[in-house]
C-alpha positions as CSV (number, residue, x, y, z in Angstrom):
1,M,-17.8,128.8,74.3
2,T,-19.2,125.8,76.2
3,P,-16.1,123.6,75.8
4,L,-14.0,126.5,77.1
5,L,-16.3,127.0,80.1
6,A,-16.0,123.3,80.9
7,L,-12.2,123.5,80.7
8,S,-12.4,126.6,83.0
9,S,-14.5,124.7,85.5
10,M,-12.0,121.8,85.5
11,I,-9.1,124.3,86.1
12,D,-11.1,125.9,88.9
13,K,-11.5,122.5,90.6
14,I,-7.8,121.8,90.4
15,T,-7.0,125.3,91.7
16,S,-9.4,124.8,94.6
17,W,-7.8,121.5,95.6
18,I,-4.3,123.0,95.5
19,G,-5.6,126.1,97.4
20,K,-7.0,123.9,100.2
21,L,-3.7,121.9,100.3
22,S,-1.9,125.2,100.7
23,M,-4.0,126.0,103.7
24,W,-2.7,122.8,105.4
25,L,0.8,123.9,104.6
26,I,0.2,126.9,106.8
27,L,-0.6,124.6,109.7
28,A,2.5,122.5,109.0
29,T,4.6,125.6,109.0
30,T,3.2,126.8,112.3
31,L,3.6,123.5,114.0
32,I,7.2,123.1,112.8
33,S,8.0,126.7,113.8
34,A,6.5,126.2,117.3
35,G,8.2,122.8,117.8
36,N,11.5,124.2,116.7
37,A,11.2,127.2,119.1
38,I,10.1,125.0,122.0
39,V,13.0,122.5,121.5
40,R,15.5,125.4,121.2
41,K,14.3,127.0,124.4
42,I,14.1,123.8,126.5
43,F,17.0,121.8,125.2
44,N,19.1,124.6,123.5
45,V,19.1,122.5,120.3
46,S,18.2,123.8,116.9
47,S,18.2,122.5,113.3
48,N,19.0,124.5,110.1
49,G,16.9,121.9,108.2
50,L,13.8,122.7,110.3
51,L,14.4,126.4,109.9
52,E,14.8,126.0,106.1
53,I,11.7,123.8,105.8
54,Q,9.7,126.6,107.3
55,W,10.6,129.0,104.5
56,Y,10.1,126.3,101.9
57,L,6.6,125.7,103.2
58,F,6.0,129.5,103.5
59,A,7.1,129.9,99.9
60,A,4.9,127.0,98.8
61,V,1.8,128.6,100.5
62,F,2.2,131.8,98.5
63,L,3.4,130.4,95.2
64,L,1.0,127.5,95.0
65,G,-1.9,129.5,96.5
66,A,-1.7,132.5,94.1
67,G,-4.0,130.9,91.6
68,Y,-6.5,130.1,94.4
69,G,-6.4,133.8,95.5
70,F,-7.2,134.7,91.9
71,L,-10.1,132.2,91.7
72,K,-11.6,133.6,94.9
73,N,-11.1,137.1,93.7
74,S,-9.2,137.9,96.9
75,H,-6.3,139.8,95.4
76,V,-5.9,143.5,95.9
77,R,-8.3,145.8,93.9
78,I,-9.0,149.5,94.2
79,D,-12.5,148.8,95.4
80,F,-13.7,152.4,95.8
81,V,-12.9,152.9,92.0
82,A,-14.0,149.4,90.9
83,T,-17.5,149.7,92.6
84,K,-18.2,152.9,90.6
85,L,-17.5,151.1,87.2
86,S,-20.1,149.0,85.3
87,A,-19.8,145.3,85.3
88,R,-18.8,145.2,81.7
89,T,-16.0,147.8,82.3
90,R,-14.7,145.8,85.2
91,N,-14.6,142.7,83.2
92,W,-12.9,144.4,80.2
93,I,-10.2,145.8,82.6
94,D,-9.6,142.2,83.8
95,V,-9.4,140.9,80.2
96,V,-6.8,143.4,79.3
97,G,-4.9,142.9,82.6
98,I,-4.8,139.2,82.2
99,I,-3.6,139.3,78.5
100,V,-1.2,142.3,78.8
101,V,0.2,141.9,82.3
102,L,-0.6,138.6,84.1
103,L,0.1,136.0,81.4
104,P,3.3,137.7,80.1
105,F,4.6,138.1,83.6
106,C,3.9,134.4,84.4
107,M,5.7,133.3,81.2
108,L,8.7,135.5,81.9
109,S,8.9,134.2,85.5
110,I,8.7,130.6,84.3
111,A,11.4,131.2,81.7
112,L,13.7,132.9,84.2
113,S,13.2,130.4,87.0
114,W,13.3,127.2,85.0
115,P,17.1,127.2,84.4
116,L,17.6,128.0,88.1
117,F,15.6,124.9,89.0
118,T,17.2,122.5,86.4
119,N,20.7,123.7,87.4
120,A,20.1,123.1,91.1
121,L,18.6,119.6,90.3
122,A,21.5,118.6,88.0
123,T,24.2,119.8,90.5
124,G,22.4,118.6,93.7
125,E,22.8,122.1,95.1
126,M,22.6,122.2,98.9
127,S,22.1,124.9,101.4
128,Q,25.4,126.5,102.6
129,N,24.1,126.1,106.2
130,P,25.3,123.0,108.1
131,G,22.4,120.5,108.1
132,G,20.6,122.5,105.5
133,L,18.3,121.1,102.8
134,I,18.7,120.5,99.1
135,R,17.6,123.6,97.1
136,W,15.9,122.3,94.0
137,P,12.5,121.7,95.7
138,A,12.4,125.4,96.7
139,Y,13.4,126.5,93.2
140,A,10.8,124.2,91.6
141,L,8.1,126.1,93.5
142,I,8.7,129.2,91.3
143,P,7.9,127.8,87.8
144,L,5.2,125.5,89.3
145,G,3.5,128.4,91.1
146,F,3.6,130.7,88.1
147,S,2.4,127.9,85.9
148,L,-0.6,127.3,88.2
149,L,-1.3,131.1,88.3
150,A,-1.1,131.3,84.5
151,L,-3.5,128.4,84.2
152,Q,-6.0,130.1,86.5
153,G,-5.5,133.3,84.6
154,L,-6.7,131.5,81.4
155,S,-9.7,130.1,83.3
156,E,-10.5,133.6,84.5
157,L,-10.1,135.0,81.0
158,V,-12.6,132.5,79.7
159,K,-15.1,133.5,82.4
160,R,-14.7,137.2,81.7
161,V,-15.1,136.7,78.0
162,A,-18.1,134.5,78.6
163,F,-19.8,137.2,80.6
164,L,-19.0,139.9,78.0
165,R,-20.6,137.7,75.4
166,G,-23.7,137.2,77.5
167,V,-23.2,133.5,78.2
168,G,-21.7,133.6,81.6
169,V,-22.1,135.1,85.1
170,D,-20.2,138.1,86.4
171,V,-17.7,136.5,88.7
172,L,-16.5,140.0,89.7
173,S,-19.9,140.7,91.3
174,H,-19.5,141.2,95.0
175,E,-22.5,138.9,95.7
176,D,-21.0,136.1,93.5
177,T,-17.6,136.2,95.2
178,K,-18.8,136.2,98.8
179,S,-18.2,133.0,100.7
180,T,-20.8,131.3,102.7
181,Q,-19.1,132.5,105.9
182,E,-19.1,136.1,104.7
183,K,-22.8,135.9,103.9
184,Y,-23.6,134.3,107.3
185,L,-21.6,137.0,109.1
186,E,-23.4,139.7,107.2
187,E,-26.8,138.2,108.1
188,L,-25.8,137.8,111.7
189,E,-24.6,141.4,111.9
190,A,-27.9,142.6,110.3
191,N,-29.9,140.5,112.9
192,V,-27.9,142.0,115.8
193,V,-28.4,145.6,114.5
194,R,-32.2,144.9,114.1
195,K,-32.5,143.5,117.6
196,L,-30.6,146.4,119.0
197,A,-32.9,148.8,117.2
198,E,-35.9,146.9,118.5
199,G,-34.5,147.1,122.0
200,N,-34.4,150.9,121.8
């Protein structure tokens, strides 16, 4: 199990790096969008290329950041049900979900999107809008994003199995998944409540 946990840790580092890069893409998207809007209002000039790069970057944020969301356990869960389950049950549900739903869905998405990407690359497919961009970079994001999500899925599977075998931590524990900022805010809130209570 130790080599698999080491591999999982390496995947997590790669995912973290890509996730942080995705956050910068949000800033780039915002700046391009604001710049394009300002130029359009002031000079009455617009660019289809700038409009399209916004949705390319927007797609990149979600497709490349999906694995990071999984790593940080920030995807949607039915918390009021999950909190009533034991740690082992929650981890078993994730193991089944990763094997039965996540990995097959990623493989299917990669298989269906790969020909779309290779065809656009081979033909040099361009946007139909005047001044638009080439399409293959946008299509490439689909198999790339799902590959990264599948890779993180394998890492999460290793961690869940390690916990179930008693050789790993429960990454689904709410305490383990809280960020430093979340813990700081909770501590700050508790201090404010305590001071208010003392004032009364």
